[in-house]
LOTIVO-454131 format. One line per 4 residues: for each residue x, y, z of N, C-alpha, C. Coordinates in steps of 0.001 Angstrom, whole numbers. Each point is the difference from the previous one (the first is absolute). Layout:
X:Y:Z:X:Y:Z:X:Y:Z ~ ...
REM end
This chain:
847:-1183:0:-847:1183:0:892:1247:0 ~ -271:902:-927:813:1211:-126:-447:1067:993 ~ 828:1028:141:-364:1123:873:-1225:728:-539 ~ -180:-14:-1293:-1181:627:-581:-1258:-764:421
87:-1325:69:-1132:-808:472:-325:286:1457 ~ 1001:417:768:-186:258:1437:-358:1453:287 ~ 6:840:-1014:-256:1428:196:-1414:224:519 ~ -94:638:1154:-1302:323:580:-837:828:-972
628:927:-686:-718:925:-862:-280:-592:-1377 ~ 975:-658:-607:-117:-357:-1413:-340:-1457:-294 ~ -4:-871:996:-198:-1418:-308:-1324:-270:-720 ~ -1037:761:308:-1286:-190:-660:-30:503:-1434
1002:780:-388:42:549:-1354:149:-1098:-1046 ~ 631:-1100:370:218:-1074:-966:-1323:-540:-542 ~ -1003:-112:850:-1308:-497:-427:-610:937:-1046 ~ 51:1292:261:-527:977:-958:802:-31:-1295
1293:-157:122:871:-90:-1169:-394:-1196:-870 ~ -287:-1142:618:-412:-1197:-748:-1366:193:-640 ~ -913:650:723:-1340:257:-555:72:864:-1244 ~ 886:983:11:74:955:-1112:915:-447:-1134
1075:-742:332:1012:-326:-1011:102:-1481:-321 ~ -746:-830:713:128:-1440:-187:1051:-562:942 ~ -168:-1262:337:873:-629:990:1457:-68:-440 ~ 247:-359:-1252:1387:-150:-469:750:1335:57
-636:1074:-477:647:1308:12:168:504:1429 ~ -993:-228:840:112:404:1411:1155:-722:667 ~ 138:-1285:-268:1098:-787:585:1352:532:-441 ~ 123:350:-1282:1258:541:-510:327:1335:677
-976:894:30:226:1312:617:354:-164:1475 ~ -749:-859:689:205:-188:1439:1387:-567:289 ~ 420:-990:-786:1323:-615:211:1111:1011:-267 ~ -117:748:-1103:1012:1002:-328:34:1107:1056
-1184:434:453:-64:1061:1006:542:-481:1342 ~ -204:-1250:319:537:-557:1250:1520:30:-11 ~ 597:-361:-1128:1459:66:-126:472:1452:58 ~ -732:885:-665:376:1412:-2:-116:597:1401
-1021:-402:763:-160:485:1367:1211:-389:847 ~ 464:-1233:-137:1182:-440:755:1221:837:-371 ~ 149:310:-1288:1122:841:-445:-107:1409:585 ~ -1202:567:-11:-195:1354:533:268:50:1504
-430:-1023:705:241:-40:1447:1494:-35:306 ~ 751:-769:-776:1448:-68:203:673:1313:-375 ~ -481:637:-1041:616:1232:-491:-342:1220:856 ~ -1087:-84:778:-459:1157:785:-298:-405:1447
1021:-461:727:-244:-473:1369:-368:1109:987 ~ 292:1251:-333:-238:1095:933:-1392:605:-67 ~ -864:-521:-861:-1351:566:-89:-764:-230:1295 ~ -833:969:365:-830:-149:1197:-1015:-1125:-203
-557:-490:1097:-883:-1167:-64:-1257:267:-828 ~ -554:1211:64:-1194:301:-802:319:-57:-1494 ~ 1133:530:-393:392:-46:-1416:263:-1432:-443 ~ 601:-796:882:259:-1403:-336:-1316:-762:-175
-987:324:805:-1281:-700:-56:-884:509:-1140 ~ -8:1310:-237:-945:592:-937:587:267:-1392 ~ 1240:459:-53:574:456:-1268:777:-1095:-725 ~ 838:-753:723:829:-1000:-689:-810:-1021:-801
-1065:-600:550:-767:-956:-818:-631:656:-1227 ~ -540:1213:164:-592:701:-1144:1066:308:-1044 ~ 1187:401:460:1096:279:-933:398:-1253:-771 ~ 86:-1118:695:372:-1262:-657:-1046:-392:-1051
-1254:70:364:-1069:-339:-955:24:940:-1200 ~ 164:1283:268:1:987:-1077:1217:-171:-915 ~ 1154:-264:592:1208:-131:-817:-63:-1205:-933 ~ -640:-1074:411:-80:-1166:-886:-1211:61:-930
-993:823:362:-1208:90:-829:-651:1371:183 ~ 522:1034:-673:-514:1359:188:-1505:137:-230 ~ -550:-853:-850:-1431:102:-293:-888:-404:1180 ~ 613:-528:1073:-794:-365:1180:-314:1193:903
586:1168:-269:-183:1138:903:-1468:381:210 ~ -809:145:-1045:-1414:330:252:-719:-1087:811 ~ 345:-1243:-235:-609:-1095:751:440:33:1467 ~ 1263:343:248:465:137:1388:-736:1123:710
-232:1100:-707:-748:1110:613:-1428:-414:311 ~ -615:-731:-902:-1359:-509:232:-24:-930:1212 ~ 967:-896:55:111:-937:1125:208:747:1314 ~ 884:1009:-21:293:762:1214:-1226:767:483
-759:569:-925:-1217:721:392:-1005:-961:613 ~ -115:-1195:-574:-918:-994:560:461:-438:1392 ~ 1308:-219:159:518:-363:1317:-245:1139:988 ~ 177:1234:-437:-264:1154:842:-1450:40:458
-927:-329:-902:-1421:-40:384:-262:-1089:1039 ~ 662:-1135:-138:-172:-1078:998:551:444:1355 ~ 1162:628:3:567:524:1251:-929:1076:569 ~ -558:821:-879:-932:1040:425:-1228:-572:693
-480:-1153:-460:-1148:-643:660:369:-453:1410 ~ 1226:-467:175:466:-380:1343:75:1244:883 ~ 572:1064:-540:87:1261:745:-1399:472:384 ~ -930:-98:-936:-1372:429:277:-600:-828:1135
244:-1304:-27:-512:-852:1073:548:397:1359 ~ 1281:263:56:632:382:1272:-503:1361:454 ~ -83:954:-935:-424:1342:389:-1513:99:209 ~ -726:-1065:-279:-1432:-39:295:-272:-369:1454
997:-488:692:-149:-291:1428:-218:1333:718 ~ -1049:102:807:-300:1284:647:1221:611:698 ~ 246:1248:-307:1080:752:627:1335:-67:-715 ~ 196:-993:-862:1314:-164:-639:299:1152:-954
-972:398:-817:248:1100:-939:336:1288:744 ~ -730:274:1071:268:1220:759:1395:-53:626 ~ 349:-1136:554:1337:-158:584:1071:186:-1072 ~ -197:-634:-1144:945:137:-1106:113:1470:-426
-1144:668:-133:15:1400:-412:725:870:1014 ~ -200:-289:1279:657:820:1028:1521:-131:-55 ~ 487:-1083:-573:1440:-232:-121:541:256:-1412 ~ -873:424:-912:384:116:-1411:1175:945:-239
66:1177:618:1185:843:-248:1307:-719:365 ~ 7:-650:1143:1213:-723:418:286:-1160:-959 ~ -1035:-733:-397:180:-1128:-926:542:473:-1348 ~ -556:1082:-517:463:505:-1289:1458:468:83
350:669:1102:1389:431:164:935:-1208:91 ~ -424:-1025:738:833:-1192:163:145:-764:-1315 ~ -1112:-209:-694:22:-793:-1235:747:700:-1139 ~ 68:1327:48:675:743:-1072:1264:696:501
619:-577:1011:1135:665:644:1275:-54:-850 ~ 851:1003:171:1304:-33:-665:811:-1240:398 ~ -200:-492:1222:704:-1215:438:-386:-1208:-857 ~ -1177:30:-579:-442:-1079:-892:363:284:-1456
663:1123:-236:458:319:-1343:-892:949:-781 ~ -1005:573:639:-908:911:-684:457:1451:147 ~ -337:803:-978:45:1450:127:-1450:433:-99 ~ -418:867:900:-1419:343:52:-199:1450:379
-1229:445:-228:-447:1317:432:-1342:-223:701 ~ -54:318:1302:-1248:-103:743:-892:1157:-446 ~ -1196:-305:-452:-913:1001:-516:-1013:413:1063 ~ -478:-983:767:-1021:296:1000:-3:-1076:1075
-189:432:1226:-185:-919:1135:-1090:588:910 ~ -1171:214:-557:-1105:573:755:-1011:-1094:341 ~ -1028:374:750:-1069:-958:311:-765:-400:-1249 ~ 7:860:-1005:-754:-257:-1220:802:-710:-1086
1305:271:-56:793:-482:-1123:1417:-342:433 ~ 440:-1168:-412:1405:-389:135:509:-174:-1424 ~ 1022:770:-339:518:-64:-1350:1512:61:-33 ~ 567:-769:-908:1441:13:-199:274:-168:-1487
969:739:-492:491:-182:-1358:1305:-777:99 ~ 44:-1145:-630:1237:-782:-73:783:524:-1199 ~ 1177:524:261:831:600:-1042:1007:-985:-570 ~ 352:-999:795:911:-1057:-438:-351:-1268:763
-157:-1091:-730:-433:-1274:568:1115:-1029:-157 ~ 355:-724:1059:1083:-982:-118:-320:-1141:-968 ~ -1277:-334:-158:-356:-1057:-954:230:476:-1433 ~ -381:1229:-279:245:562:-1329:1498:152:-251
723:436:1026:1454:140:-144:654:-1357:-275 ~ -479:-1050:674:538:-1351:-245:-288:-425:-1432 ~ -1210:252:-464:-351:-367:-1381:885:753:-997 ~ 274:1279:278:886:761:-882:1412:-574:5
502:-371:1197:1351:-587:79:83:-1304:-795 ~ -1106:-727:-48:-38:-1255:-754:-196:239:-1495 ~ -226:1257:-382:-192:322:-1407:-1409:-227:-500 ~ -955:-178:917:-1386:-263:-387:-957:877:827
100:1313:-137:-842:871:829:-1488:-248:-196 ~ -378:-535:-1150:-1411:-241:-283:-644:-1040:918 ~ 801:-880:623:-618:-1013:868:-479:586:1320 ~ 444:1201:346:-505:639:1225:-1504:220:-96
-518:163:-1208:-1438:203:-189:-807:-1219:440 ~ 618:-1170:24:-684:-1205:495:-327:185:1483 ~ 974:465:765:-205:236:1428:-1011:1125:201 ~ 80:1038:-835:-958:1105:94:-1432:-490:-201
-193:-929:-932:-1346:-528:-267:-543:-735:1222 ~ 850:-768:675:-427:-724:1203:-316:981:1123 ~ 889:950:192:-143:1001:1054:-1297:788:-161 ~ -249:467:-1204:-1189:815:-255:-1273:-796:287
8:-1290:-285:-1187:-825:226:-213:-303:1485 ~ 1039:-415:717:-245:-410:1386:-264:1177:927 ~ 515:1171:-346:-214:1164:861:-1460:439:31 ~ -813:-450:-931:-1422:354:1:-812:-879:950
635:-965:639:-715:-953:835:-417:497:1374 ~ 542:1092:465:-306:480:1347:-1464:419:136 ~ -657:-487:1008:-1353:476:302:129:1330:729 ~ -810:959:-386:-56:1343:581:1207:867:-326
925:-494:-794:1150:827:-386:34:69:-1523 ~ -177:1200:-514:-3:244:-1435:1438:214:-461 ~ 396:-751:-995:1370:85:-528:-47:475:-1441 ~ 880:916:-341:183:369:-1401:1497:132:-284
342:-362:-1212:1345:242:-526:-179:204:-1489 ~ 372:1162:-496:-201:298:-1412:1293:-69:-802 ~ 1140:-34:684:1282:-63:-700:889:-1049:656 ~ 969:-500:-760:940:-994:522:1332:125:-726
1066:-17:758:1347:58:-574:202:-1171:-958 ~ -462:-1184:414:170:-1200:-818:-776:35:-1302 ~ -904:970:-126:-762:163:-1240:451:1250:-765 ~ 1162:552:411:594:1111:-728:-299:1385:545
-703:88:1115:-328:1305:580:1117:487:923 ~ -102:1255:418:1025:601:859:-72:-502:1436 ~ -1174:-462:424:-156:-477:1370:-1182:-952:90 ~ -99:-675:1127:-1186:-788:348:-759:845:1015
-1205:400:-336:-748:934:853:-1051:-745:841 ~ 435:-517:1128:-890:-725:910:-847:985:798 ~ -1322:-201:-38:-923:806:785:-1001:-934:672 ~ -139:136:1305:-956:-799:759:-878:925:830
-1295:-279:-12:-980:777:764:-866:-961:801 ~ -305:372:1228:-962:-796:764:-1388:335:-513 ~ -755:-1040:-378:-1324:181:-587:-954:-1017:609 ~ -810:409:998:-886:-936:667:-1064:-604:-917
-168:574:-1211:-981:-541:-942:598:-1036:-959 ~ 1327:-121:-18:629:-974:-915:-137:-1396:566 ~ -634:-837:-730:-188:-1385:431:1002:-855:-674
REM end
């Protein structure tokens, strides 16, 4: 079993690949990408764990079969929706959304901290709105170092989908570095009417 088969994020992609391209072609792409993933891991041992988990497998798949990129984005968005349903279930527990919202400024600062490799601009930390512009993302930077900046959009597709899962918290993002924009504009609002 290859590391690609063990990937928490990408292991399910093989099934979609077979559905769309046929079993023989999926097997070829998967085998080649598994070998490429091992090469990338050896060549880039200093990558942070998130980049190793999210970017390296996408880079390997893309490098052996560039035409899989739209399918990877579709898969990532679907996975994001599934994660979003889990988030919705958890935040549907009475009091959880309010507790999460009360900690949102601290969570956003922690999740987008320079210590994690981000450059950011805090836009708002009020009772009504928590907003941050991500000016540089370590996942996008890793994809650029690998020579495949376009694979960062796969992670963006997952992120955009799962962030909508919060009950009572309205999420919007209209731009993304991984999609060619100047920043990722995260905006969250507490909304007691959002189900």
